[in-house]
N, C-alpha and C positions, 0 to 999 in steps of 0.2 A: 572468568569463563562464562558466568551467567549473562553478563551484559553482551558478550559476543554472540551467544546463542539467541538472545532476545533480538539483537540488531539483525542477525541473519534471518530470523523468522519475519521480522518487519520488512526487510528488503525483498524477500521472496514474495510477500504479499503485494508490495508496491510494484515490483516488476511484473507480477501477474496482472495487476490492474492495467499497466501500460500495454501489455499484450492484448488484454480484453478490449481496450480502447482502440488499438490498431485493428482488431477484428471487425469492429463496427463502424470505423471511420468511413465516411462517404455514403452511408446508407440513407441519410436524410431522415425524414419523419416516417417511421414504419411502425407496425404493430409489434407487440412483444413476440408474437409467434413468428413473424417475418424476421425479426432480429435474431431470434433463436435459431431458425433454420439456416440463415446465412452464416451465423457465427459457428455453428457446428461443423460447417464445411471448411472452416478456415484453420490453417495451421497455427495461426496466432492464438486462436481460442484454446486449442489443446495445449500449447506451451503455457499460456496463462493459467489454465486449469491445473496443470502439473505443478506449477510453482505455488499456486494456492494450496494444493494438497500437501506439498512439502512444508509450507508454512504452518499448516494446521498440525501436522504430525510433530514438527519441532516445537510448536506451542504447547502441545500436550506434555512433552518432555519437560519443558520449562515449568509448567504448572505443577508437575510432580515434585520439582526440586526447589521451588521459589514461592514466596508469599505472593498471592494475587495482588495485594495492595502495593507491592513493589513492582511486579512485572507489568501489570496492565497499563499504567501510565506511559510506559515506554512505547506502547503501540501507537501513541499519538505522534511519535516520530514519523510515522507513515505520512501524516499530513505535511510535514516539513519536506520530506524527500519527494513526495508527489508534486509539490509546488515547484521545486527546482527542476525536476524532470519534465514536468508539463511546460515550463517556461523555456527550457533549453532544447529538449528533444521534440516536443510536440508544437512548439511555437505559440503556446497560449499566452494571452495577455493577462497579467496579474496586477490588480490595482494596489495602490499604496496601502489602503486600509486592510486589504487581505494580507499583504506582507507584514504589517504590524501584528495582525492576529497570529500569523505563522511564527513570528518572533516570540510572542507571548507563550505560545504552545511549547516552543523549544526551551524557553526559560523555565517553564513548569517542569518539563522532563529533566532538565539539569538539576533543579532543586530536589526532585525525587531521587535522582541518582546519587546525590550526596548523602542520603540517609543510610 
């Protein structure tokens, strides 16, 4: 059950990031203030923020029940999932070296999960 909750928290954070990216895609080079103003008007921003908030609340529950040294490495799964979503959904190009790094992160999480 702990791994399910951790994975759910990570997924909420990842999907929140995708919605944040969607909120600012196409803005080009803008100031922080301009990006904030445009983002706040976007439904994608609010969906992303809601998912981030849900991730945070779930993470607090996880920390209450689980050793931090066990739970925290699982958050690195976010890097793995973001890479796949960015490649498939956002059409981003990912170099071989980056894929190798992502594989090493996944291997590290796997080793932590076995303890």
